[in-house]
Structure formats: structure tokens, C-alpha cells
N, C-alpha and C positions, 0 to 999 in steps of 0.2 A: 493456619496455613492458607485457608481460603482468602483471608484479607490480604495476605502477602501476594498471592497470585492475582488478585483483583488489582492491586496497585501496580504490579508488574505489567499486567495486561494494558491498563490505562496508559502507563508511561511508555510502553512500546508502541501503542497506537499513536500517541502524539509524536514520538520520534519518527515513526514510519510516515506520518503525514508530512512532517517538516522536511524529511529527506526526499520524499517524492516531489514536494514543491521545489526543493533545491534542484533535483534532477530536471524538472520541467524548465526551470530557469536556465540551466546549462544548455538544454536543447534549444531554447529560443535564442540564446546568445551565441551559439556555436557557429563558427565560420566554416569549419571543416569537420572531420570526424571527431569522435569523442576524445577528450584530453585525459591525462592521467587523473587529474582531480575530479573530473566528472565521472570517471569510472569508479572511483572510490565512493562517491555519493550514490551512484547507481547500485553498487553492491550493498551499501548500507541500507538503502531504501528497500531493496528486495529481501535482505536478510531480516530486517526489523519487521517487515510485513509478514514474513513467514513465521517468525517467533510470536507475533501478535496472534496469528491464526492458531498456533499450537496452544498457547495459553488460553485462548478463547474456547477451544474444544475441551480442554481440561476443566475450565470453569463451567462450561455447559453441563458436563456430566457430574460435576461435584455439587452444583447448585440445582435450582429448580428450572433451569432454562432449556434443558434437553428437549422438551416437548414443544417449545416455542419456536418462533420464526428466526430468532437471533442467530443461532448457529448456521442456518441456511443463508442468511444475509451475509454473514462473515465469510462463509465458504465462497459465495459468488464474488465478494469483494477481493478476497485473497487470490482466487484463481484468475479473475479478470485483470487484477493488478499485475500478476506475473505474466500473463499473455500479452497485455499491452506494453509492459516494460521491455520484454524481449523484442517485440516489433519496433518499439521506439529506438532501441539501441541499434538494431539492424538497419533500420531506415536511416538513422544518422550516419552510420558507418558507410552506407551506400550512397551518400550525398542526396538523399530524398528528404530534405529538411521539412517540407510541408507535411508530409506523412508522419515524420518523427514528432512534430509538434502536436499533431492530432492524436497520436497514440499516447504521448505524455499527458495531454489534456484529459484523455479518457482515464488514465491511471489516477490522476489527481481527483477527477470527478467521482470515480468509484470509491475512493477512500473518504472523500468529503461526505458523500451520501451515507456510507456505512457509519462513519463517525457520528454524523448527525442523528441517524436513527438509533444507534446504540446509546447515545447520550440522552436524547429526549424520551426514548422508549414510548412512542405514541400508541403502541398496542401491546 
């Protein structure tokens, strides 16, 4: 069961990262508010990031990671991703493209840093 959850967690993390990068590309390329296809990518990015967080919490308490920093790094990444994602979508809908790009870049940066730390496990 643990091995299955670990594979699901890794797969969801990669999917969340790819969909977040796709959302950021939609934000950069947008001429007006969000389109239908960009909304689908946004929803997928938010949902897969949330599911990654849920599987990460389950893994943290099922394995030996509960006392380490990894659950906290994941919590900051998931919460920051959600906050920046909502801001990005609202800024894009309000025709504030520069702010939307900044928020989408923050989303991607949070996931890239978290993915890098979780993959390399430097501590």
C-alpha cells in the first residue's frame, strides 16, 4: 500500500507541475480574460496539487517522515500554490496581466522548489 501511495504521490506531483506550467503559459499568452481551455488547465493544476498534498500527508504519517521538514515544505507549497493560483486567475479576469504573470510565476516557483527539495532530499 505504501509503495502504491508513493507512486501516486510522485505521479500527481509531476502532473501538478506540468499543469501549473501550462497555466502559466496560458496566462502569458492570454490577450483577454481566461478562456475555456485555460480554465480546465487551471482546475486540473489546482486539483492535482491538492491531491498531491493529501497523498503527501498520508505518506508522512505512514512512513518515517512525520517528524521531518518535508510535510511542512509540502504544506507551504500547496497553500502558496493555491493562494497564488487564485490571485493569478482573478488578476487575469480583471485585465491585470502583469500581476497575473507574477502570481503564475510564483505558483510555478513554489512547485519547482518543493519538487526539487523532495526529490533530492538534501536534509
